[in-house]
C-alpha positions as CSV (number, residue, x, y, z in Angstrom):
1,M,-6.7,23.9,8.2
2,S,-3.8,21.9,9.6
3,S,-5.7,18.6,9.1
4,I,-6.1,19.4,5.4
5,E,-2.5,20.3,5.0
6,T,-1.6,17.1,6.7
7,L,-3.8,15.2,4.3
8,L,-2.1,16.8,1.3
9,R,1.3,16.0,2.7
10,E,0.3,12.4,3.2
11,V,-1.0,12.1,-0.4
12,H,2.3,13.6,-1.7
13,A,4.4,11.5,0.7
14,L,4.8,8.5,-1.5
15,D,6.0,10.4,-4.6
16,V,8.3,12.4,-2.4
17,S,9.8,9.2,-1.0
18,A,10.4,7.9,-4.5
19,S,12.6,10.9,-5.3
20,Q,15.0,10.1,-2.4
21,S,18.2,8.4,-3.2
22,G,18.6,4.7,-2.3
23,W,20.0,1.5,-3.6
24,L,16.5,0.5,-4.7
25,A,16.4,3.5,-7.1
26,G,19.0,1.7,-9.2
27,I,16.9,-1.4,-9.6
28,D,14.6,-1.7,-12.6
29,P,11.0,-1.0,-11.5
30,R,9.8,-4.1,-13.3
31,A,12.0,-6.2,-11.0
32,T,10.6,-4.5,-7.9
33,I,7.0,-5.0,-9.2
34,L,7.5,-8.7,-10.0
35,A,9.1,-9.3,-6.6
36,T,6.3,-7.5,-4.8
37,L,3.7,-9.4,-6.8
38,A,5.4,-12.7,-6.0
39,F,5.5,-11.7,-2.3
40,I,1.8,-11.0,-2.2
41,L,1.0,-14.3,-4.0
42,V,3.1,-16.2,-1.5
43,V,1.6,-14.5,1.5
44,V,-2.0,-15.3,0.4
45,S,-1.1,-18.9,-0.4
46,F,-0.5,-19.8,3.3
47,N,-2.9,-21.9,5.2
48,R,-5.7,-19.9,6.8
49,Y,-4.5,-20.9,10.3
50,A,-0.9,-19.9,9.6
51,V,0.4,-17.3,12.0
52,A,3.9,-18.0,13.0
53,A,4.8,-19.2,9.5
54,L,3.9,-15.8,8.1
55,L,6.2,-13.8,10.4
56,P,9.4,-14.4,8.4
57,M,7.7,-12.9,5.4
58,A,7.9,-9.5,7.2
59,I,11.6,-9.4,6.4
60,F,10.9,-8.5,2.7
61,P,9.0,-5.2,3.3
62,I,11.4,-4.2,6.0
63,L,14.4,-4.9,3.8
64,L,12.8,-3.2,0.8
65,A,12.1,-0.1,2.9
66,R,15.7,0.0,4.1
67,L,17.0,-0.3,0.6
68,G,14.8,2.5,-0.6
69,N,15.5,4.8,2.3
70,I,11.8,4.8,3.2
71,P,10.9,5.6,6.8
72,L,9.1,2.6,8.4
73,T,7.1,4.9,10.6
74,R,5.4,6.5,7.6
75,I,4.6,3.2,6.1
76,G,3.4,1.9,9.4
77,F,0.9,4.8,9.9
78,K,-0.6,4.2,6.5
79,M,-0.7,0.5,7.0
80,L,-2.7,1.0,10.2
81,L,-5.4,2.9,8.3
82,A,-6.2,-0.3,6.4
83,M,-6.4,-2.6,9.4
84,P,-10.0,-1.9,10.3
85,F,-11.1,-3.2,6.9
86,A,-9.1,-6.4,7.5
87,L,-10.6,-6.7,11.0
88,M,-14.1,-6.5,9.6
89,V,-13.4,-9.4,7.3
90,G,-12.5,-11.9,10.1
91,I,-14.2,-10.4,13.1
92,F,-16.8,-13.2,13.3
93,N,-14.3,-16.0,12.8
94,P,-13.9,-16.8,16.5
95,I,-17.7,-17.3,16.6
96,F,-18.0,-19.5,13.5
97,D,-14.9,-21.6,14.2
98,P,-14.6,-22.3,17.9
99,V,-12.8,-25.6,17.6
100,P,-9.4,-25.5,19.4
101,R,-6.4,-25.8,17.0
102,M,-3.5,-25.2,19.4
103,E,-2.4,-24.4,22.9
104,L,-0.8,-21.2,24.0
105,M,0.8,-21.2,27.4
106,G,-1.6,-24.0,28.5
107,H,-4.7,-22.3,27.1
108,P,-6.6,-23.6,24.0
109,V,-6.8,-21.3,21.0
110,S,-9.6,-21.8,18.6
111,G,-9.2,-21.8,14.9
112,G,-11.3,-18.6,14.6
113,W,-8.8,-16.6,16.6
114,L,-5.9,-18.1,14.5
115,S,-7.6,-17.3,11.2
116,L,-8.4,-13.7,12.4
117,A,-4.7,-13.2,13.4
118,S,-3.7,-14.7,10.0
119,I,-6.0,-12.3,8.2
120,L,-4.5,-9.3,10.0
121,I,-1.0,-10.4,9.4
122,R,-1.6,-11.0,5.7
123,A,-3.3,-7.6,5.4
124,A,-0.4,-5.8,7.1
125,L,2.2,-7.6,5.0
126,T,0.5,-7.0,1.6
127,V,-0.5,-3.4,2.3
128,A,3.0,-2.6,3.5
129,A,4.6,-4.2,0.4
130,A,2.3,-2.2,-1.9
131,L,2.9,1.0,-0.1
132,I,6.7,0.5,-0.2
133,L,6.5,-0.4,-3.9
134,V,4.8,3.0,-4.7
135,A,7.1,4.9,-2.3
136,S,10.2,3.4,-3.8
137,I,9.5,4.0,-7.5
138,G,6.7,6.6,-7.7
139,M,3.5,6.6,-9.6
140,H,4.9,7.6,-13.0
141,R,7.7,5.0,-13.0
142,L,5.2,2.4,-11.7
143,C,2.8,3.0,-14.6
144,A,5.7,3.0,-17.1
145,A,6.9,-0.3,-15.7
146,L,3.4,-1.8,-15.8
147,G,3.1,-0.8,-19.4
148,D,6.4,-2.5,-20.2
149,L,5.1,-5.6,-18.5
150,G,2.1,-5.8,-20.8
151,V,-0.6,-3.9,-18.8
152,P,-2.9,-2.0,-21.2
153,R,-2.0,1.6,-21.6
154,A,-5.6,2.7,-21.0
155,L,-5.3,1.2,-17.5
156,T,-2.0,2.9,-16.7
157,T,-3.4,6.2,-17.9
158,Q,-6.4,5.8,-15.7
159,L,-4.2,5.0,-12.8
160,L,-2.3,8.2,-13.3
161,F,-5.4,10.2,-13.7
162,M,-6.8,8.8,-10.5
163,H,-3.7,9.8,-8.6
164,R,-3.9,13.3,-9.9
165,Y,-7.7,13.5,-9.2
166,I,-7.1,12.6,-5.6
167,L,-4.7,15.5,-5.2
168,L,-7.3,17.8,-7.0
169,L,-10.1,16.6,-4.7
170,A,-8.0,17.2,-1.6
171,G,-7.1,20.7,-2.8
172,E,-10.7,21.6,-3.3
173,L,-11.6,20.3,0.1
174,G,-8.8,22.4,1.7
175,R,-10.1,25.6,0.0
176,M,-13.7,24.9,1.0
177,I,-12.7,24.3,4.7
178,L,-10.5,27.4,4.7
179,A,-13.4,29.5,3.3
180,R,-15.7,28.1,6.0
181,E,-13.2,28.9,8.8
182,L,-12.9,32.5,7.5
183,R,-16.7,33.0,7.4
184,S,-17.7,31.3,10.7
185,Q,-16.4,30.0,14.0
186,P,-14.1,27.1,13.4
187,S,-15.0,25.5,16.7
188,K,-18.7,25.5,16.0
189,A,-19.9,22.1,14.7
190,L,-21.9,22.1,11.5
191,P,-25.2,20.2,11.1
192,L,-25.3,17.1,9.0
193,S,-27.3,18.8,6.2
194,V,-24.5,21.3,5.8
195,Y,-21.9,18.5,5.4
196,G,-24.0,17.0,2.6
197,S,-24.2,20.4,0.8
198,M,-20.5,20.9,1.2
199,L,-19.8,17.4,-0.3
200,G,-22.0,18.1,-3.3
201,H,-20.4,21.5,-4.0
202,M,-16.9,20.0,-3.6
203,L,-17.6,17.3,-6.1
204,L,-19.1,19.8,-8.6
205,R,-16.2,22.2,-8.2
206,T,-13.7,19.4,-8.6
207,L,-15.5,18.1,-11.7
208,E,-15.6,21.6,-13.3
209,R,-11.9,22.1,-12.6
210,A,-11.1,18.6,-14.0
211,Q,-13.1,19.5,-17.2
212,R,-11.1,22.7,-17.6
213,I,-7.9,20.8,-17.2
214,H,-9.1,18.3,-19.8
215,Q,-9.9,21.1,-22.2
216,A,-6.4,22.5,-21.7
217,M,-4.9,19.1,-22.3
218,L,-6.8,18.7,-25.5
219,S,-5.6,22.1,-26.8
220,R,-2.1,20.9,-26.2
221,G,-2.5,17.7,-28.3
222,F,-3.7,15.1,-25.8
223,D,-4.8,12.0,-27.6
224,G,-6.1,9.9,-24.7
225,H,-2.7,8.7,-23.5
226,L,-0.3,10.4,-21.2
227,P,3.4,10.4,-22.3
228,I,5.0,8.1,-19.8
229,R,8.7,8.0,-19.5
230,Q,10.2,4.6,-20.4
231,T,11.9,2.5,-17.7
232,Q,15.7,1.9,-17.6
233,P,17.3,-1.1,-19.4
234,W,17.2,-4.4,-17.6
235,Q,20.6,-5.3,-16.1
236,W,22.1,-8.3,-14.4
237,V,21.7,-6.8,-11.0
238,D,17.9,-6.7,-11.6
239,T,18.0,-10.4,-12.4
240,M,20.0,-11.2,-9.3
241,F,17.6,-9.1,-7.1
242,L,14.5,-10.9,-8.5
243,A,16.1,-14.3,-8.3
244,L,17.2,-13.7,-4.6
245,C,13.7,-12.6,-3.7
246,L,12.0,-15.5,-5.4
247,G,14.4,-18.0,-3.8
248,A,13.8,-16.5,-0.4
249,F,10.0,-16.7,-0.9
250,F,10.3,-20.3,-1.9
251,L,12.4,-21.1,1.1
252,V,9.9,-19.5,3.5
253,R,6.9,-21.1,1.8
254,T,8.3,-24.6,1.8
255,T,10.0,-24.5,5.2
256,D,8.5,-23.5,8.6
257,L,11.3,-21.2,9.6
258,A,9.6,-20.0,12.8
259,T,9.2,-23.6,14.1
260,L,12.8,-24.4,13.2
261,L,14.1,-21.3,14.9
262,G,12.0,-22.1,18.0
263,R,13.4,-25.6,18.2
264,L,16.9,-24.3,17.7
265,M,16.4,-21.8,20.6
266,L,15.1,-24.6,22.8
267,D,18.0,-26.8,22.0
268,V,20.5,-24.0,22.8
269,A,18.7,-23.2,26.0
270,S,18.7,-26.8,27.1
């Protein structure tokens, strides 16, 4: 049962982090969303062989996590869960692009390996930025800010429902595994056919409970839209925060800071 409890804690972790105090809590969520969106667009705009040029972009998610009092270890663990999917995207790049593009310590490095490393770095940066965004403002404030930015209300409502349905699904899974442990030996492996039956029953039970919740919502006047709390008024500090982020992204995108820093270190060493 400890694994299911761990799963539930991980699902709740982002909203719990959003309730913590931090400097970022005083920033308008719209400014944080726009800065994160600009960050993601800048990261994906780099050349497919860019590796060192992407490294300075890691400053933004690290700084954002520090301003929001978000533990980097928690974000790093969730970020690693997405890395296998990014690896599958570029795993065959070294085979299809064997042409050397640079030398590393006297050894040629093909473009395939560079593009694979670039894909992994881009995935790590974008996933980390998205996780920190949710962890810093929470799902409800995120949906409210998206609504203020012009996102259709139907989409933000579905986003909130999806978040709640994940918690509901995890709760049903935990109860089913607890019932299984009480009725059989926990250490005994179940056959594959039993897992299929458990999955079907879990989906049916979750659907039935979701329908009961929907009926309860209708009886309380639900009209298809959840009441989302409006965001705070836009202030000058929000403008300054967004302007500084955009200026930093422009500087990193137009200037190879990694190469400049490397040359500066060589000049100092010589």
